[in-house]
N, C-alpha and C positions, 0 to 999 in steps of 0.2 A: 503494500500500497503504501502512496505518495506520502510524503512526509507535509502535514500543513506546513506554509509560509506562517510564523510567529509574528505576531503583531508587532513586536520589535521592529521587524524589518523595515515596514512599508512607512514607519516615522518621518522619513525623509523625504516622500511623496506625500504632497498633501492635493495632487491632483490638478488638473489642467484650470484655465478661467477662464470668463465673457473676453479676456482681455487677448489668451491664445487664439480665442476664434475672433477678436477681431485685429490682429495683425495678419493673421490670414488673409482674413476680408479685404484690408488696404493694399496687402502686398500682391493682391489679384488686381485691382485697381490702378497701381503704380510698382509695375515689374519690369523697374530700371535699376541700375547702381545707386545714380544720387539718392534715392529716395531711401535704397535696402540701408547704403550706408548711414544716413539722417538718421536710421530706425535701426538703428542693429542691434538695442542695447534693450531694448523689446521684444527681440527674438531670443536675444540670450536667456531674458528673465520669463518669460512666460510662453518660451517654446521650448530653447534647449535645453537648459537647465534643467524645469522638471520632466522631460521625458529623457533622459540621465538617471536624476531620482528614482525614476518608472522600473526602468532596466534594473539597475541596481536593484532596486526592493524584488522583481520577482526575478532573477539570475539562481540564485538558491533553488528553486524549485522545479526552473527547467533544466540546473546543472545537476538535477536529480535524473530526471526525465529522461535526458540524454546527455551524459556526460563527456560525448563527444564534441557540445554544440561549442561554436567559436562564443569568446565570452568577451573581447576588449570592445568598451565601445564606440572606437570607432568603424569598426568593423561590424556591429549588431545596429546601429543608429543610422539612417540615412544624413547624406549631407542634403543643405541645402540650396548649394548651388550646381547648376545643371551643366552637363558637359554638351555643347551645342554645337562642336566644329562639326558633326553628320549628322545634324537634325535636320528638317526642317523647319521647326519652332526654335527660336532664336531668345524667346528668353529668358534670361539669367538664373533664374531663380523657382525650386518648386515651391508653389503656395501648400503645401501638407509638409508633413514627417513622419518617419515610420521606424521600426524597429524590425529585422527580422533574424532569426535566431538559427543561425545553418552550421552546417559541420565543415571543416578545411578537406572540399572539395573544389577541383576546379572547375565543375560545373555544375553549380549548388541550384541555379533552378530549374535542372530538370531531377529533384531531389528534395524529401518532405522535409521540410519549412514550417515553424512556427510564426507568425506575424500579427503586428497590429500596427494600423495607420490613422490617421485620424488630419480634416481639414477642417475649413470653414461650415463646412454643408453635415459632414459625418462622421462615424467614425467604425472602422474596420476592423475582426481579429476573426483568427483561423490558423487552421493550417491545411499547406496543400505543395501542388508542386505545381511550379509556373510552368516551366514545359517540359513537359516528360515524355520522353522518346519514345519511339514505338516499340521498340524491345522491352523498356518497364511496363508500358501496359499490357503487353504481349505476355508478359511474366508475370499480369499484375491481374488478367484474368486466370492462367494455369494455376495460380495460387486458388483462387474462388472453385474453380473445376475438382482442385485437390482435396476440399472440405467446404462443401457451401455451407453447412450449418456453422462452422468457427465462423464465415465470414459476414453470417447472418447476425450471431452474437455480437462480432465487433463495432456493427453500424446501429445494432438496435439500439443504444443509449445516444447514437447521435441522430436518430430519428424522431425518438422521443423528444428529444431537445426543442423550445420552444425558442432558442436563440442563434441556432449554428444550422444551415444545409448545406446538402451539396449543388455545387454551382460547377457544372461544367460543359464544353461543346460535345455531343453525341459524334461520333461517323457520320457521315450521309449514307452511306451503305450499311445497313442493319448488319452485325453479327451475329451467325447462329445463335441461339438460346433460350431454353425453355426456363428458364429463369421468372419469378413471380417478379410483378414490376419495380418493387422493393429491392431486389440484386438488380433485376436488369437494366437500370438506372446506371447502376455503377458497373455494369459490365460492358454497355455500350459507351462509355464516356474516351473522353481524346487524352484526358489528361485530370488529376484529382484538385479539389479546391472544397476543402469546407470552411462556408463563411459566416459570418454575422455581420449585420450594419445595424449602428442606431444612430437616430439624430441626438446631439450634444445633450446630455441630459442631466442629473445629480450625479451620475456615476461616474461619468467623463470627469466631473468636478469635484470629486473629491477623492480620498486613500482609498476607499473601497475598490475600485478600480482595480488596484493588486489584487484581491481576491476575484475579482469577476475573472480577468484573464487568466489568472491560475485556474480555478475550475473549468475554461473551457477549455485549457492547453490540459489539462488531468484528464477530462472529459476525452480528448480526442490520440492519447496514448497508443492505444491499441490497436488503432487506424495506422498511424503515426511511424509503428515496429513494421506493420503488415505492409506500408509502403516501403520503406527502408529491404525491408527483405527481397520487394519486386523490384527495387532499382536496378537496373542496367545500364554502369558508368565506362 
C-alpha cells in the first residue's frame, strides 16, 4: 500500500491564487518580452515558486510510486520560455505551466508519465503516454489478451472515478475484438491518456491540491505499471 503523504510535506505549498490566474490572463494579452520582464516578479511569486513547492510536496509519494522517475525540479517543471526556432508560433512565452514525472529515457513521450498542468481557464491532471509507438500499443493489446480479467481489475477504479477518464484517439480501421465496450475502448486506442480537467476552484487555490493529485496518481498506479510493461523503446 502506498504511504500517505504526511501533512507536514505540503505545509510550504499553500495553493495557487487568483493572482496566478491573472498572470496567465495578462500574458495571453501581452505575450512579448517587454511585458514579461516588467512583470517577471509576478511570474516568480504567483506561478513559478508555488509550482516548485507543489512538486516538492508531491515528490515523496511519486518517488514511492516509481523510484525511477526524474526528481530534479528543472527537469520536472516546464519552462515558460518557448523555443520558437522551428515553430510557426513565434510567441515567446507559454501561457501555462506543468509538471511531468518521467523516467530518464531518451524518448519519454513514448512512455507513461504522471502530469499536472494549469492555465487561466482550467487545470488538468492524470497519467499517460503522449505518443506511444505502434509497437507499444501492439504489446499493450497482447497483454490484455493474455489476461483480460486482470486488465478489467486495473481499469475498474478508473471507470468508477468521477474525476478521471480515458482520452485517446482510436484507429480508423477497427482492430478485431470480442471484448465488451469497457475494455474495447482501451483496445482500440492509438495511445493511452487518463485525464481529469477542472475549472479553477478552491482545490487549486489551497494546499488540498497536494492530496488531491496524489490520490489520483495512486489510483493510476496499476495502469502505470501495466503501461510500462507494454512500453517498447
